[in-house]
Each structure stands twice: as C-alpha cells, then as structure tokens.
mmCIF file of the C-alpha atoms, coordinates in Angstrom:
data_MODEL
# 
_entry.id   MODEL 
# 
loop_
_atom_site.group_PDB 
_atom_site.id 
_atom_site.type_symbol 
_atom_site.label_atom_id 
_atom_site.label_alt_id 
_atom_site.label_comp_id 
_atom_site.label_asym_id 
_atom_site.label_entity_id 
_atom_site.label_seq_id 
_atom_site.pdbx_PDB_ins_code 
_atom_site.Cartn_x 
_atom_site.Cartn_y 
_atom_site.Cartn_z 
_atom_site.occupancy 
_atom_site.B_iso_or_equiv 
_atom_site.pdbx_formal_charge 
_atom_site.auth_seq_id 
_atom_site.auth_comp_id 
_atom_site.auth_asym_id 
_atom_site.auth_atom_id 
_atom_site.pdbx_PDB_model_num 
ATOM 1  C CA . MET A 1 1  ? 171.634 -56.299 33.781 1.00 0.00 ? 1  MET A CA 1 
ATOM 2  C CA . ASP A 1 2  ? 174.945 -58.020 34.148 1.00 0.00 ? 2  ASP A CA 1 
ATOM 3  C CA . PHE A 1 3  ? 176.380 -60.432 31.584 1.00 0.00 ? 3  PHE A CA 1 
ATOM 4  C CA . ASP A 1 4  ? 174.953 -63.479 33.368 1.00 0.00 ? 4  ASP A CA 1 
ATOM 5  C CA . ASP A 1 5  ? 171.482 -61.944 33.082 1.00 0.00 ? 5  ASP A CA 1 
ATOM 6  C CA . LEU A 1 6  ? 172.080 -61.295 29.404 1.00 0.00 ? 6  LEU A CA 1 
ATOM 7  C CA . LEU A 1 7  ? 172.981 -64.925 28.812 1.00 0.00 ? 7  LEU A CA 1 
ATOM 8  C CA . GLU A 1 8  ? 169.664 -65.966 30.336 1.00 0.00 ? 8  GLU A CA 1 
ATOM 9  C CA . TYR A 1 9  ? 167.884 -63.621 27.922 1.00 0.00 ? 9  TYR A CA 1 
ATOM 10 C CA . LYS A 1 10 ? 169.794 -64.992 24.954 1.00 0.00 ? 10 LYS A CA 1 
ATOM 11 C CA . HIS A 1 11 ? 167.401 -67.894 24.519 1.00 0.00 ? 11 HIS A CA 1 
ATOM 12 C CA . PHE A 1 12 ? 164.390 -65.575 24.564 1.00 0.00 ? 12 PHE A CA 1 
ATOM 13 C CA . ILE A 1 13 ? 165.997 -63.126 22.156 1.00 0.00 ? 13 ILE A CA 1 
ATOM 14 C CA . GLN A 1 14 ? 166.884 -65.802 19.606 1.00 0.00 ? 14 GLN A CA 1 
ATOM 15 C CA . GLY A 1 15 ? 163.610 -67.708 19.706 1.00 0.00 ? 15 GLY A CA 1 
ATOM 16 C CA . GLN A 1 16 ? 161.095 -64.926 20.216 1.00 0.00 ? 16 GLN A CA 1 
ATOM 17 C CA . PRO A 1 17 ? 161.624 -61.834 18.060 1.00 0.00 ? 17 PRO A CA 1 
ATOM 18 C CA . GLU A 1 18 ? 158.838 -59.910 19.814 1.00 0.00 ? 18 GLU A CA 1 
ATOM 19 C CA . ILE A 1 19 ? 160.818 -60.043 23.078 1.00 0.00 ? 19 ILE A CA 1 
ATOM 20 C CA . LEU A 1 20 ? 163.922 -58.802 21.297 1.00 0.00 ? 20 LEU A CA 1 
ATOM 21 C CA . GLU A 1 21 ? 161.923 -55.872 19.885 1.00 0.00 ? 21 GLU A CA 1 
ATOM 22 C CA . LYS A 1 22 ? 160.604 -55.029 23.361 1.00 0.00 ? 22 LYS A CA 1 
ATOM 23 C CA . TYR A 1 23 ? 164.107 -54.800 24.806 1.00 0.00 ? 23 TYR A CA 1 
ATOM 24 C CA . LYS A 1 24 ? 165.524 -52.957 21.795 1.00 0.00 ? 24 LYS A CA 1 
ATOM 25 C CA . LYS A 1 25 ? 162.905 -50.259 22.381 1.00 0.00 ? 25 LYS A CA 1 
ATOM 26 C CA . ARG A 1 26 ? 163.347 -50.256 26.157 1.00 0.00 ? 26 ARG A CA 1 
ATOM 27 C CA . PHE A 1 27 ? 167.111 -49.674 26.214 1.00 0.00 ? 27 PHE A CA 1 
ATOM 28 C CA . GLN A 1 28 ? 167.809 -46.469 24.342 1.00 0.00 ? 28 GLN A CA 1 
ATOM 29 C CA . TYR A 1 29 ? 171.331 -46.169 25.785 1.00 0.00 ? 29 TYR A CA 1 
ATOM 30 C CA . ILE A 1 30 ? 173.585 -49.103 26.658 1.00 0.00 ? 30 ILE A CA 1 
ATOM 31 C CA . LEU A 1 31 ? 176.802 -48.867 28.670 1.00 0.00 ? 31 LEU A CA 1 
ATOM 32 C CA . VAL A 1 32 ? 178.959 -51.957 29.063 1.00 0.00 ? 32 VAL A CA 1 
ATOM 33 C CA . ASP A 1 33 ? 181.718 -51.887 31.663 1.00 0.00 ? 33 ASP A CA 1 
ATOM 34 C CA . GLU A 1 34 ? 184.548 -54.448 31.792 1.00 0.00 ? 34 GLU A CA 1 
ATOM 35 C CA . TYR A 1 35 ? 184.104 -55.022 28.053 1.00 0.00 ? 35 TYR A CA 1 
ATOM 36 C CA . GLN A 1 36 ? 187.534 -56.616 27.784 1.00 0.00 ? 36 GLN A CA 1 
ATOM 37 C CA . ASP A 1 37 ? 185.960 -59.745 29.321 1.00 0.00 ? 37 ASP A CA 1 
ATOM 38 C CA . THR A 1 38 ? 183.241 -60.072 26.685 1.00 0.00 ? 38 THR A CA 1 
ATOM 39 C CA . ASN A 1 39 ? 182.859 -63.354 24.841 1.00 0.00 ? 39 ASN A CA 1 
ATOM 40 C CA . PHE A 1 40 ? 181.323 -63.781 21.393 1.00 0.00 ? 40 PHE A CA 1 
ATOM 41 C CA . SER A 1 41 ? 177.899 -64.806 22.690 1.00 0.00 ? 41 SER A CA 1 
ATOM 42 C CA . GLN A 1 42 ? 177.722 -61.706 24.892 1.00 0.00 ? 42 GLN A CA 1 
ATOM 43 C CA . TYR A 1 43 ? 178.897 -59.550 21.992 1.00 0.00 ? 43 TYR A CA 1 
ATOM 44 C CA . LEU A 1 44 ? 176.034 -60.818 19.825 1.00 0.00 ? 44 LEU A CA 1 
ATOM 45 C CA . ILE A 1 45 ? 173.473 -59.998 22.511 1.00 0.00 ? 45 ILE A CA 1 
ATOM 46 C CA . ILE A 1 46 ? 174.830 -56.477 22.950 1.00 0.00 ? 46 ILE A CA 1 
ATOM 47 C CA . LYS A 1 47 ? 174.921 -55.986 19.185 1.00 0.00 ? 47 LYS A CA 1 
ATOM 48 C CA . LYS A 1 48 ? 171.282 -57.045 18.822 1.00 0.00 ? 48 LYS A CA 1 
ATOM 49 C CA . LEU A 1 49 ? 170.068 -54.929 21.742 1.00 0.00 ? 49 LEU A CA 1 
ATOM 50 C CA . SER A 1 50 ? 171.851 -51.798 20.516 1.00 0.00 ? 50 SER A CA 1 
ATOM 51 C CA . GLU A 1 51 ? 171.077 -51.978 16.791 1.00 0.00 ? 51 GLU A CA 1 
ATOM 52 C CA . GLN A 1 52 ? 167.910 -49.855 16.909 1.00 0.00 ? 52 GLN A CA 1 
ATOM 53 C CA . HIS A 1 53 ? 169.163 -46.746 18.742 1.00 0.00 ? 53 HIS A CA 1 
ATOM 54 C CA . ARG A 1 54 ? 172.886 -47.263 18.096 1.00 0.00 ? 54 ARG A CA 1 
ATOM 55 C CA . ASN A 1 55 ? 173.792 -45.603 21.403 1.00 0.00 ? 55 ASN A CA 1 
ATOM 56 C CA . LEU A 1 56 ? 176.389 -48.017 22.722 1.00 0.00 ? 56 LEU A CA 1 
ATOM 57 C CA . CYS A 1 57 ? 179.366 -47.199 24.926 1.00 0.00 ? 57 CYS A CA 1 
ATOM 58 C CA . VAL A 1 58 ? 181.856 -49.845 26.035 1.00 0.00 ? 58 VAL A CA 1 
ATOM 59 C CA . VAL A 1 59 ? 184.564 -49.383 28.640 1.00 0.00 ? 59 VAL A CA 1 
ATOM 60 C CA . GLY A 1 60 ? 187.408 -51.697 29.494 1.00 0.00 ? 60 GLY A CA 1 
ATOM 61 C CA . ASP A 1 61 ? 191.108 -52.205 29.948 1.00 0.00 ? 61 ASP A CA 1 
ATOM 62 C CA . ASP A 1 62 ? 192.840 -54.754 27.747 1.00 0.00 ? 62 ASP A CA 1 
ATOM 63 C CA . ALA A 1 63 ? 195.520 -55.231 30.415 1.00 0.00 ? 63 ALA A CA 1 
ATOM 64 C CA . GLN A 1 64 ? 192.864 -56.529 32.816 1.00 0.00 ? 64 GLN A CA 1 
ATOM 65 C CA . SER A 1 65 ? 191.337 -59.250 30.669 1.00 0.00 ? 65 SER A CA 1 
ATOM 66 C CA . ILE A 1 66 ? 191.020 -62.291 32.952 1.00 0.00 ? 66 ILE A CA 1 
ATOM 67 C CA . TYR A 1 67 ? 188.164 -64.325 31.467 1.00 0.00 ? 67 TYR A CA 1 
ATOM 68 C CA . SER A 1 68 ? 189.785 -66.015 28.497 1.00 0.00 ? 68 SER A CA 1 
ATOM 69 C CA . PHE A 1 69 ? 188.827 -69.337 30.115 1.00 0.00 ? 69 PHE A CA 1 
ATOM 70 C CA . ARG A 1 70 ? 185.173 -68.268 29.609 1.00 0.00 ? 70 ARG A CA 1 
ATOM 71 C CA . GLY A 1 71 ? 185.767 -67.380 25.988 1.00 0.00 ? 71 GLY A CA 1 
ATOM 72 C CA . ALA A 1 72 ? 186.545 -63.666 26.390 1.00 0.00 ? 72 ALA A CA 1 
ATOM 73 C CA . LYS A 1 73 ? 188.415 -62.389 23.349 1.00 0.00 ? 73 LYS A CA 1 
ATOM 74 C CA . LEU A 1 74 ? 190.328 -59.132 23.278 1.00 0.00 ? 74 LEU A CA 1 
ATOM 75 C CA . ARG A 1 75 ? 189.736 -58.854 19.531 1.00 0.00 ? 75 ARG A CA 1 
ATOM 76 C CA . ILE A 1 76 ? 186.036 -58.255 20.318 1.00 0.00 ? 76 ILE A CA 1 
ATOM 77 C CA . PHE A 1 77 ? 187.133 -55.210 22.300 1.00 0.00 ? 77 PHE A CA 1 
# 
C-alpha cells in the first residue's frame, strides 16, 4: 500500500472497527519509506494499523522533505 491507498482506507478504518481489526491482524510488520513526507492523517492511520503487533519501522531523510504543501510535518518524523 502506498500513502494514497491508506488515505482511501481511512474512511473505512474510522467508521467500521471490524475492518480496522482485520487489517491490524493482517499486517504483522509495517515498513514505511519516505516517512519524512508523512502528514498527520497518514500518521494516525499508521499508528492504528501498527498498535496490535507494534512492529513498525520508518525510514526517511529530513533533508528530503518536499511535501509540506500536503501537510507533511517533520516533527512527526
């Protein structure tokens, strides 16, 4: 899944807890690349999906953050 896919799932995750539980069980390990471009909405999705197994790895470079116009915040990184 890329971040655009995750944003589509956001509505399902918030409104239907059974779907959130399905995906929390499905993704035992989560790796997020280009994390420096994460916005708050994306952060919340990743946080929810990783809270069961707590196996989350994020990778990024704060010098390459280019999506501030989309709400990306380096402080999330």
